PLY file of the C-alpha trace (Angstrom):
ply
format ascii 1.0
element vertex 65
property float x
property float y
property float z
element edge 64
property int vertex1
property int vertex2
end_header
-57.38 -3.06 9.97
-56.25 0.51 10.25
-55.67 2.67 7.19
-52.16 3.15 5.93
-50.34 6.18 7.16
-47.46 7.80 5.31
-45.21 4.75 5.28
-47.95 2.14 5.63
-47.16 1.32 9.25
-50.88 1.45 10.02
-51.26 -2.09 8.70
-48.21 -3.70 10.26
-49.63 -4.34 13.75
-52.83 -5.85 12.37
-51.02 -8.07 9.85
-48.66 -9.31 12.53
-51.50 -10.03 14.93
-53.41 -11.92 12.23
-50.31 -13.90 11.21
-51.07 -13.34 7.53
-48.36 -12.72 4.92
-48.71 -9.30 3.29
-49.31 -10.80 -0.14
-52.42 -12.55 1.26
-53.94 -9.31 2.62
-56.79 -7.45 0.94
-57.18 -3.74 1.62
-60.50 -2.07 0.71
-60.93 1.69 1.10
-62.55 4.68 -0.57
-59.28 6.63 -0.57
-57.03 6.10 -3.57
-54.06 7.28 -1.50
-54.69 4.60 1.14
-55.18 1.89 -1.49
-51.97 2.95 -3.26
-50.05 2.76 0.04
-51.40 -0.73 0.73
-50.49 -1.89 -2.78
-46.98 -0.45 -2.33
-46.65 -2.69 0.75
-47.57 -5.75 -1.31
-51.27 -6.06 -0.53
-54.09 -6.38 -3.02
-55.96 -3.09 -3.00
-59.53 -2.31 -4.03
-60.89 1.22 -4.15
-64.61 1.84 -3.93
-66.99 4.79 -3.89
-70.22 2.85 -3.43
-71.13 -0.77 -2.64
-71.68 -1.63 -6.32
-67.97 -0.95 -6.92
-67.21 -4.12 -4.94
-69.36 -6.47 -7.02
-66.77 -7.18 -9.70
-63.66 -7.53 -7.49
-65.50 -9.95 -5.19
-67.38 -11.78 -7.93
-70.74 -10.72 -6.57
-73.75 -10.90 -8.82
-76.72 -8.78 -7.92
-79.91 -10.79 -7.88
-82.66 -9.59 -10.18
-85.69 -8.29 -8.27
0 1
1 2
2 3
3 4
4 5
5 6
6 7
7 8
8 9
9 10
10 11
11 12
12 13
13 14
14 15
15 16
16 17
17 18
18 19
19 20
20 21
21 22
22 23
23 24
24 25
25 26
26 27
27 28
28 29
29 30
30 31
31 32
32 33
33 34
34 35
35 36
36 37
37 38
38 39
39 40
40 41
41 42
42 43
43 44
44 45
45 46
46 47
47 48
48 49
49 50
50 51
51 52
52 53
53 54
54 55
55 56
56 57
57 58
58 59
59 60
60 61
61 62
62 63
63 64
């Protein structure tokens, strides 16, 4: 998936090719602006700065060493 540009058209070709309704799309990015644009289009957006930021949204539990 490409990142959203100003009006979010960056996602449209990929969504259409995948045949997935926008409300079933998940957009993950480290840019708050990109995540906000995806959410404005109706996607679920998750912002991350490091891999651990994705544990909670994806229900991942880190195994104890």
